[in-house]
C-alpha positions in Angstrom: -7.4 -17.5 29.6 -8.0 -14.3 30.7 -5.0 -11.7 31.3 -5.4 -11.8 35.2 -5.3 -15.6 35.3 -1.7 -15.4 33.9 -0.1 -13.6 36.7 1.5 -16.6 38.2 3.1 -17.4 34.6 4.6 -13.8 34.4 5.8 -14.0 38.0 7.6 -17.5 37.3 9.2 -16.0 34.1 10.2 -13.0 35.9 11.9 -14.9 38.5 13.7 -16.9 36.0 14.8 -13.9 34.4 16.2 -12.4 37.5 17.9 -15.6 38.4 16.2 -16.5 41.5 15.3 -19.7 43.0 11.7 -20.4 44.2 12.8 -20.7 47.6 14.6 -17.5 47.5 11.7 -15.4 46.0 9.3 -17.0 48.7 11.3 -15.9 51.5 11.8 -12.4 50.0 8.0 -12.2 49.6 7.3 -13.6 53.1 5.5 -16.7 51.9 6.2 -20.6 51.7 7.9 -22.0 48.5 5.0 -24.6 48.2 2.3 -21.5 48.2 4.5 -19.8 45.6 4.6 -22.8 43.5 0.9 -22.9 43.4 0.9 -19.1 42.7 3.3 -19.6 39.6 1.1 -22.5 38.2 -1.9 -20.1 38.3 -3.7 -22.3 40.9 -4.1 -19.5 43.4 -5.2 -15.8 42.9 -2.9 -13.0 43.9 -3.4 -9.4 44.6 -3.2 -6.6 47.1 0.0 -6.6 49.3 1.4 -9.9 48.4 1.5 -9.0 44.6 3.4 -5.7 45.6 5.9 -7.7 47.8 6.6 -10.1 44.9 6.8 -7.2 42.4 9.4 -5.5 44.8 11.4 -8.6 45.1 11.6 -9.1 41.3 12.4 -5.2 40.7 9.4 -5.0 38.3 6.0 -2.9 38.5 3.1 -4.6 39.8 1.2 -3.8 36.8 3.6 -5.8 34.8 2.6 -9.0 36.5 -0.9 -8.4 36.8 -1.8 -6.9 33.5 0.9 -8.5 31.2 1.7 -7.2 27.8 -0.1 -4.2 26.3 -2.8 -4.8 24.3 -1.4 -3.3 21.4 1.6 -5.8 21.5 -1.2 -8.8 21.5 -3.1 -7.1 18.6 0.2 -6.8 16.4 1.0 -10.5 17.2 -2.6 -11.5 15.9 -2.1 -9.4 13.1 1.3 -10.9 12.1 -0.3 -14.2 12.3 -3.3 -13.2 10.2 -1.0 -11.9 7.5 0.9 -15.2 7.3 -2.2 -17.1 5.9 -1.7 -20.8 5.6 0.6 -20.9 8.8 -0.9 -22.2 11.8 -0.2 -20.0 15.0 -1.8 -20.5 18.4 -3.9 -17.4 18.3 -5.7 -18.2 21.6 -2.2 -18.4 23.2 -1.1 -14.9 22.0 -1.7 -13.0 25.3 0.1 -15.9 27.1 3.2 -15.7 24.7 3.2 -11.8 25.2 3.3 -12.3 28.8 5.9 -14.9 29.1 8.3 -13.5 26.3 7.4 -9.9 26.2 10.8 -9.3 24.3 10.3 -11.9 21.7 6.9 -10.8 21.2 8.0 -7.2 20.6 10.6 -8.5 18.4 8.1 -10.4 16.1 5.6 -7.4 15.9 8.4 -5.1 14.6 9.7 -7.7 12.4 6.2 -7.8 10.8 6.2 -4.0 10.4 9.2 -3.9 8.8 8.4 -6.6 6.4 5.4 -4.5 5.5 7.4 -1.4 5.1 9.9 -3.3 2.8 7.0 -4.9 1.0 5.7 -1.5 0.2 9.0 -0.3 -1.0 9.4 -3.1 -3.4 6.2 -2.6 -4.9 7.2 1.2 -5.4 10.8 0.4 -6.9 9.2 -2.5 -8.8 6.9 -0.3 -10.5 9.4 2.3 -11.0 12.4 0.2 -12.4 10.2 -1.8 -14.8 8.4 1.0 -16.2 10.0 4.5 -15.4 10.6 6.0 -18.8 13.6 8.3 -17.5 15.4 5.2 -16.2 14.7 3.3 -19.4 16.5 6.2 -21.3 19.2 6.6 -18.9 20.1 2.9 -19.0 20.0 3.1 -22.9 22.3 5.9 -22.6 24.9 4.1 -20.4 24.7 0.9 -22.4 25.1 2.5 -25.9 28.2 4.6 -24.7 29.8 1.6 -23.1 29.3 -0.5 -26.5 31.0 2.7 -28.4 34.0 2.9 -26.0 34.4 -0.9 -26.1 34.5 -0.7 -30.0 37.1 1.9 -30.1 39.1 0.4 -27.6 39.1 -2.9 -29.5 40.2 -1.1 -32.7 43.2 0.6 -31.0 44.2 -2.8 -29.2 43.9 -5.1 -32.1 45.2 -3.0 -34.8 48.9 -3.3 -35.3 49.9 0.0 -37.1 47.6 3.1 -37.3 48.3 6.4 -38.5 48.8 9.2 -36.2 45.8 11.2 -37.6 43.7 8.1 -37.0 45.1 7.5 -33.6 44.4 10.8 -32.5 40.7 10.7 -33.7 40.0 7.4 -31.8 41.7 8.9 -28.7 39.4 11.8 -29.0 36.2 9.5 -29.4 37.2 7.8 -26.2 37.8 10.9 -24.5 34.4 12.2 -25.5 32.5 9.0 -24.9 34.0 8.6 -21.5 32.7 12.0 -20.6 29.3 11.2 -22.0 29.2 7.8 -20.0 30.3 9.8 -16.8 27.4 12.2 -17.3 25.0 9.6 -17.9 26.1 7.5 -14.8 26.0 10.6 -12.6 22.5 11.5 -14.0 21.4 7.9 -13.2 22.9 8.2 -9.6 21.2 11.2 -9.0 17.8 9.9 -10.2 18.1 6.9 -7.8 19.2 9.0 -4.9 15.9 11.2 -5.4 13.6 8.1 -5.8 12.8 8.2 -2.1 12.1 12.1 -1.8 8.4 13.2 -1.8 7.6 15.1 -4.9 10.9 14.4 -6.5 11.7 12.5 -9.7 8.1 13.4 -11.3 9.2 12.2 -14.8 5.8 11.3 -16.4 2.4 13.1 -16.8 0.9 10.3 -14.7 3.1 11.2 -11.8 2.6 14.7 -12.0 -1.2 14.3 -12.0 -1.0 12.0 -8.7 1.2 14.4 -7.0 -1.1 17.1 -8.0 -4.4 15.2 -6.9 -2.8 13.5 -3.8 -1.7 17.0 -2.5 -5.4 17.8 -2.4 -6.5 14.6 -1.0 -8.4 14.4 -4.4 -11.0 17.0 -3.4 -11.2 20.4 -4.7 -13.3 22.7 -2.8 -12.7 25.5 -5.1 -14.5 23.7 -7.8 -17.8 23.0 -5.6 -19.3 26.3 -5.9 -20.9 28.4 -8.7 -17.5 30.3 -9.4 -15.6 27.3 -10.0 -12.4 28.5 -11.6 -10.2 25.7 -13.2 -7.5 27.9 -14.5 -6.7 29.5 -11.1 -6.2 25.8 -9.9 -3.7 25.1 -12.9 -2.0 28.3 -12.3 -1.2 27.3 -8.7 2.1 26.4 -7.3 1.3 22.6 -7.0 -0.2 22.3 -10.4 1.4 20.1 -13.2 3.9 21.6 -15.3 4.2 19.4 -18.4 1.9 20.0 -21.5 0.5 16.5 -21.4 -0.3 16.7 -17.6 -2.0 20.0 -17.7 -4.1 18.9 -20.5 -5.2 15.6 -18.6 -5.7 17.6 -15.2 -8.0 20.0 -17.2 -10.1 17.2 -18.4 -10.3 15.6 -15.1 -11.1 18.8 -13.3 -13.9 19.5 -15.8 -15.4 16.3 -15.2 -15.2 16.8 -11.3 -16.8 20.4 -11.8 -19.6 18.5 -13.7 -20.1 15.8 -11.1 -20.1 18.5 -8.4 -22.9 20.3 -10.2 -25.1 17.2 -10.6 -24.4 16.0 -7.0 -24.0 19.0 -4.7 -22.1 18.2 -1.4 -25.2 19.0 0.6 -27.3 16.3 -1.1 -24.3 13.8 -1.0 -24.0 14.3 2.5 -27.6 13.5 3.1 -27.5 10.0 0.9 -24.2 9.1 2.7 -25.9 9.7 6.1 -28.8 7.8 5.2 -27.3 4.9 3.1 -23.5 5.1 3.5 -21.2 5.2 0.5 -23.6 3.6 -1.9 -23.0 4.7 -5.5 -26.5 3.1 -6.6 -28.2 5.2 -3.8 -26.5 8.5 -4.9 -27.1 7.7 -8.5 -30.8 7.4 -8.0 -31.2 10.4 -5.5 -29.4 12.7 -8.1 -30.3 11.2 -11.7 -26.8 10.7 -12.6 -24.9 7.2 -13.8 -23.3 5.0 -11.5 -19.7 6.0 -12.7 -20.2 9.4 -11.6 -21.5 8.5 -8.5 -18.5 6.5 -7.8 -16.3 9.2 -8.7 -18.1 11.4 -6.5 -17.8 9.3 -3.6 -14.2 8.8 -3.7 -13.4 12.5 -4.0 -15.7 13.6 -1.0 -13.9 15.5 1.8 -12.8 13.2 4.7 -15.3 14.3 7.2 -18.3 13.2 4.9 -17.3 9.4 4.7 -16.9 6.9 7.5 -13.6 5.7 5.8 -11.4 6.7 3.1 -12.5 5.2 -0.3 -10.3 4.1 -3.3 -11.0 4.6 -6.9 -9.6 3.4 -10.1 -10.7 3.8 -13.8 -9.2 2.0 -16.8 -9.9 2.5 -20.6 -11.2 -0.4 -22.9 -7.6 -1.8 -23.3 -7.3 -2.0 -19.5 -5.1 0.6 -19.0 -5.2 2.7 -15.6 -6.0 6.0 -16.2 -6.9 7.2 -12.9 -5.9 5.9 -9.5 -6.6 6.9 -5.9 -5.2 4.1 -3.8 -5.8 3.2 -0.2 -3.2 2.2 2.6 -4.1 -1.4 2.5 -5.2 -1.6 -1.1 -2.4 -0.4 -3.3 -2.6 0.2 -7.0 0.0 -0.1 -9.7 1.5 3.1 -10.8 2.4 1.7 -14.1 1.2 -1.5 -16.1 -1.9 -3.9 -15.8 -3.5 -4.6 -12.4 -4.9 -7.9 -11.1 -7.0 -9.7 -13.7 -9.4 -10.7 -10.9 -10.3 -7.0 -9.9 -14.1 -6.3 -10.6 -12.9 -3.4 -12.8 -11.9 -5.8 -15.5 -14.9 -8.1 -15.1 -17.1 -5.1 -15.8 -15.4 -4.6 -19.2 -16.9 -8.0 -20.4 -20.2 -7.0 -19.0 -20.8 -3.4 -20.3 -23.5 -1.5 -18.4 -24.0 -4.2 -15.9 -22.8 -3.4 -12.3 -20.4 -5.8 -10.6 -19.6 -6.3 -6.8 -17.1 -8.4 -5.5 -15.7 -8.9 -1.9 -12.2 -8.8 -2.2 -9.2 -9.9 0.0 -5.9 -8.3 -1.1 -3.0 -10.4 -0.9 -0.7 -9.8 2.4 -3.0 -7.4 3.8 -4.2 -9.8 6.5 -7.9 -10.3 7.4 -8.6 -6.6 5.7 -11.5 -7.1 3.3 -12.7 -4.4 0.7 -16.0 -4.4 -1.6 -15.1 -3.6 -5.2 -18.2 -1.9 -7.0 -17.5 -1.7 -10.7 -19.4 -0.6 -14.0 -18.3 -0.3 -17.6 -20.0 2.5 -19.6 -19.5 4.2 -23.0 -16.7 6.6 -23.0 -17.4 7.7 -26.7 -20.5 6.6 -29.0 -20.1 4.0 -31.5 -20.4 4.9 -35.5 -20.8 2.8 -38.6 -17.1 3.6 -39.4 -15.8 2.6 -35.7 -16.9 0.8 -32.5 -17.7 2.5 -29.5 -15.0 2.9 -26.7 -15.8 1.9 -22.9 -14.6 3.0 -19.8 -14.6 0.9 -16.3 -15.0 2.6 -13.2 -14.3 0.8 -9.5 -15.1 2.1 -6.3 -13.0 0.5 -3.4 -14.8 0.3 -0.2 -13.1 -0.9 3.1 -15.5 -3.5 5.0 -15.6 -2.8 8.7 -14.0 -5.5 10.8 -17.4 -6.0 12.6 -19.4 -6.5 9.6 -20.9 -9.9 8.8 -20.0 -11.3 5.3 -21.7 -14.5 4.0 -19.9 -14.6 0.6 -16.3 -15.8 0.2 -13.8 -13.1 -0.4 -12.0 -13.2 -3.7 -8.2 -13.1 -3.2 -6.8 -10.3 -5.6 -3.2 -8.7 -5.8 -1.7 -5.4 -6.9 0.0 -6.8 -9.9 1.4 -10.2 -10.7 5.0 -8.9 -10.5 4.7 -8.2 -6.7 1.7 -10.5 -5.9 2.6 -13.4 -3.4 -0.7 -15.1 -4.1 0.5 -18.7 -5.1 -0.8 -20.9 -7.9 -3.0 -18.0 -9.3 -4.6 -19.0 -12.7 -4.5 -15.3 -13.8 -0.7 -14.9 -13.3 1.1 -13.6 -16.1 4.8 -13.7 -14.6 6.6 -14.9 -11.6 6.3 -12.7 -8.5 9.6 -11.2 -7.1 8.0 -11.7 -3.6 7.8 -15.4 -4.0 9.2 -17.6 -1.2 13.1 -17.6 -1.4 13.4 -14.5 -3.3 
């Protein structure tokens, strides 16, 4: 049913909301109650002066009656329904629902936005609370200090007679441990208070690296020309501070510079304009390997690609060593990712490219294509095996694109994946129903 065909329904709902009887509104509009009844049941078209008269009687703009809810509101309802897979919603009546109950429709859309925001917060906090080294050290300090205080207090309470010298010693221990506990708790509180601040609380080399690369949108124009200077980048204000982070950043920037030399921007731009973000086409045109082409595509400036591309790299043990997440395809900051990612499938099939259409859990109808390959990271020898590194490029699929193959459901990590009955699940999800 078209939006214009629902004008009568909107008039009826507005009349009921205004507390007017049908005869009353008909009198104010200068028409018969029977004719208004036909209008309200969408059996008579309405427009022009009569629509203006009815709108004036109801105290609303005529556009609210003729046009109904905004397209964004209807789109929000459809998106909310799509994100709740398995729940039957009458999508063909979304416009009617928004037109009849605009307040409820806005409430549902806003609730969906809040749920999305809360799920992203849970993802971030789950990563941090599970793996953050500073938090683990702070909690260990608190627990060990509490244990020491309890032991000292038990001796003082349960021992009948203590020499004054020993009693004074235990009292001093209590005082010192209490001060240590207060300091540890205050440090923990400050840590948690700063957890939501951008750029705050960078406690690991991985976080320093992500802040550095993310702050530059993963593109370094200074390394594109012949006078590329990595030292100048590492001496900048936003550069990593810790020794470990700086060493890793230098290695990644050297690889970025090598990729830029092998695949100049002008050549990459021509390939992308002709073939789209296709790493195979770029590798053939540049004489490079697939992994290098994936890295180059993911770190291009935004104006050269039709949509942002994600990238994730892992070592032979499956540990993520580099990550460039997308808005609708999150990547875990710590720990293992989803075992169904093509990234890990590529590790079991070295040197064989893997392509999979992916549907991230909780991302609604949004689809992504995962292109992955595993290549040697160090040569094998008679005394040791070779090491492999897997790279996956994450390419958003346009909503209008036709896809024949079924999409593979994937998650972020098992701890925050709502996908039910997954054979690859390692632990229960904290986002399960009833949490």
